[in-house]
C-alpha positions as CSV (number, residue, x, y, z in Angstrom):
1,M,128.4,-25.4,-81.4
2,N,130.9,-25.9,-78.7
3,S,129.2,-28.4,-75.9
4,K,126.6,-29.5,-78.1
5,I,128.5,-31.4,-80.2
6,R,128.3,-34.9,-78.9
7,V,130.2,-37.0,-80.9
8,E,133.7,-38.7,-79.9
9,N,136.2,-37.7,-82.2
10,V,136.0,-34.3,-84.7
11,R,138.2,-33.4,-87.7
12,L,139.6,-30.0,-86.6
13,V,140.3,-27.3,-88.8
14,G,140.7,-23.5,-88.8
15,D,143.3,-20.6,-88.8
16,N,146.4,-21.3,-86.1
17,V,145.3,-25.0,-85.8
18,E,147.1,-28.1,-86.2
19,V,144.4,-30.3,-89.2
20,G,143.7,-33.3,-87.8
21,V,141.3,-35.8,-86.0
22,Y,141.1,-34.3,-82.1
23,P,139.1,-35.7,-79.1
24,T,135.7,-33.6,-79.2
25,K,137.6,-32.7,-75.6
26,E,140.9,-31.7,-76.7
27,A,139.3,-29.6,-79.2
28,L,136.6,-27.9,-77.3
29,A,140.0,-27.0,-74.9
30,I,141.8,-26.1,-78.3
31,A,139.1,-23.4,-78.9
32,D,139.3,-22.5,-75.5
33,G,142.7,-21.3,-75.5
34,Q,142.1,-19.8,-77.8
35,G,139.2,-17.7,-77.0
36,L,137.5,-19.0,-79.8
37,D,134.2,-21.4,-80.3
38,L,134.1,-24.9,-82.0
39,V,131.5,-24.4,-84.6
40,E,130.7,-28.2,-86.4
41,I,130.9,-27.2,-90.2
42,S,130.1,-30.8,-92.1
43,P,127.9,-33.3,-89.8
44,K,127.3,-35.7,-92.6
45,A,131.2,-36.5,-92.4
46,D,133.1,-39.1,-90.6
47,P,134.6,-37.9,-88.9
48,P,132.3,-34.4,-88.5
49,V,134.2,-31.3,-89.3
50,C,134.4,-28.8,-87.0
51,K,135.7,-25.3,-87.3
52,V,138.2,-22.8,-84.7
53,M,136.5,-19.1,-84.8
54,D,134.7,-16.0,-83.9
55,Y,131.0,-17.3,-84.0
56,K,129.3,-14.2,-83.1
57,K,131.7,-12.2,-85.8
58,F,131.0,-14.7,-88.6
59,L,127.2,-14.4,-88.2
60,Y,128.2,-10.5,-88.3
61,E,129.6,-11.0,-91.2
62,Q,127.1,-13.4,-92.5
63,K,124.5,-10.5,-92.4
64,K,126.5,-8.0,-93.4
65,R,126.9,-9.4,-96.8
66,E,123.4,-10.4,-97.0
67,K,122.6,-6.8,-96.2
68,V,125.2,-5.5,-99.3
69,L,123.4,-8.0,-101.4
70,K,120.2,-7.0,-100.7
71,A,121.4,-3.7,-101.6
72,K,122.2,-4.2,-104.9
73,A,119.6,-6.3,-106.2
74,S,117.4,-4.6,-108.7
75,K,114.5,-3.0,-107.4
76,V,111.5,-3.2,-110.7
77,V,110.2,0.6,-111.0
78,V,106.9,0.9,-112.1
79,K,105.9,4.4,-113.9
80,E,102.0,4.8,-115.0
81,I,100.6,7.3,-117.8
82,R,97.2,7.8,-118.6
83,F,95.1,8.7,-121.6
84,G,91.8,9.4,-122.7
85,P,90.4,7.5,-126.0
86,Q,90.2,11.1,-127.1
87,T,93.9,12.2,-126.2
88,D,95.2,15.1,-128.8
89,D,98.6,14.7,-130.4
90,H,99.8,17.7,-128.5
91,D,98.9,15.9,-125.3
92,Y,99.8,12.6,-126.8
93,E,103.9,13.8,-127.1
94,F,103.5,15.5,-124.2
95,K,103.2,12.0,-122.5
96,K,105.2,10.0,-124.9
97,K,108.1,12.6,-123.8
98,H,107.4,11.3,-120.4
99,A,107.8,7.5,-121.5
100,E,110.8,8.0,-123.0
101,K,112.4,9.6,-120.3
102,F,110.7,6.5,-117.7
103,L,111.8,3.8,-120.2
104,Q,115.6,5.3,-120.3
105,E,116.1,5.9,-116.4
106,G,114.9,1.7,-116.2
107,A,111.5,1.8,-114.9
108,K,108.7,-0.3,-116.6
109,L,105.8,1.8,-118.0
110,K,101.7,0.9,-117.3
111,A,100.3,2.9,-120.5
112,F,96.7,2.5,-119.9
113,V,93.8,4.3,-121.1
114,F,90.4,5.0,-119.6
115,F,87.4,5.5,-120.5
116,K,85.0,7.5,-118.4
117,G,81.0,6.7,-118.8
118,R,80.1,6.5,-122.3
119,S,83.1,6.5,-124.0
120,I,83.7,3.2,-123.5
121,V,82.1,2.8,-127.0
122,F,85.8,4.4,-128.2
123,K,87.5,1.4,-127.2
124,E,89.2,0.7,-130.8
125,Q,90.9,3.9,-130.4
126,G,91.9,3.5,-126.9
127,Q,93.9,0.5,-128.9
128,I,94.9,2.8,-131.7
129,L,96.7,5.1,-129.2
130,L,98.2,2.2,-126.7
131,L,99.6,0.7,-130.1
132,R,101.0,4.2,-131.6
133,L,102.5,4.6,-128.0
134,A,104.1,1.3,-128.9
135,Q,104.9,1.6,-131.8
136,D,107.1,5.3,-131.0
137,L,109.0,4.0,-128.3
138,E,110.5,0.3,-129.9
139,D,113.5,1.4,-130.1
140,L,113.9,2.5,-126.4
141,G,111.5,-0.8,-124.9
142,K,109.6,-3.5,-125.8
143,V,106.0,-4.4,-125.2
144,E,106.0,-7.0,-122.5
145,Q,101.7,-7.1,-122.2
146,M,99.3,-6.3,-125.5
147,P,96.9,-3.7,-124.9
148,K,94.3,-5.7,-122.9
149,L,90.5,-4.1,-122.0
150,E,90.0,-4.4,-117.8
151,G,86.8,-3.1,-116.8
152,K,87.0,0.9,-117.7
153,R,90.9,0.9,-118.5
154,M,92.8,-0.7,-121.3
155,T,96.4,-1.3,-120.2
156,M,99.2,-2.0,-122.1
157,F,102.5,-2.8,-120.3
158,I,106.1,-2.0,-121.9
159,S,109.6,-2.6,-120.6
160,P,112.9,-0.4,-121.0
161,K,115.4,-2.4,-123.5
162,K,119.0,-3.9,-122.3
163,S,121.3,-1.0,-123.1
164,K,124.5,-2.7,-124.0
């Protein structure tokens, strides 16, 4: 940028500038005359390409663009639903409605069965419960991870299907 450009000749581009090859001192004088900066944009070219622009404004615009892109990026939300190994039908239906709502909102669902004390004996019941949930929600989401026992929890992940 500006006086840090150490080559003899540069190809000059930019608004209100006649495109061509200029000595570096003359290119700097043209940029100063317009109250702008001389910025090297392609140092590997022969001769290097420099552009006459307001560098601070360019940086500001770039930060603004990145901020907009970051805001548009989708954030993955994971909602959890907890069951016991002997969850009743009514409780199951109640939690299933919540799961449907979460998947329709586009959130991932983490359903887990928590085994307390000696209830770990009923591992099969927990697995049956989670598979039943997956089957009931198959039109809204797809199973990302099948039921897996980790310590006192059996966990299953369901991600929402893309709506067309």
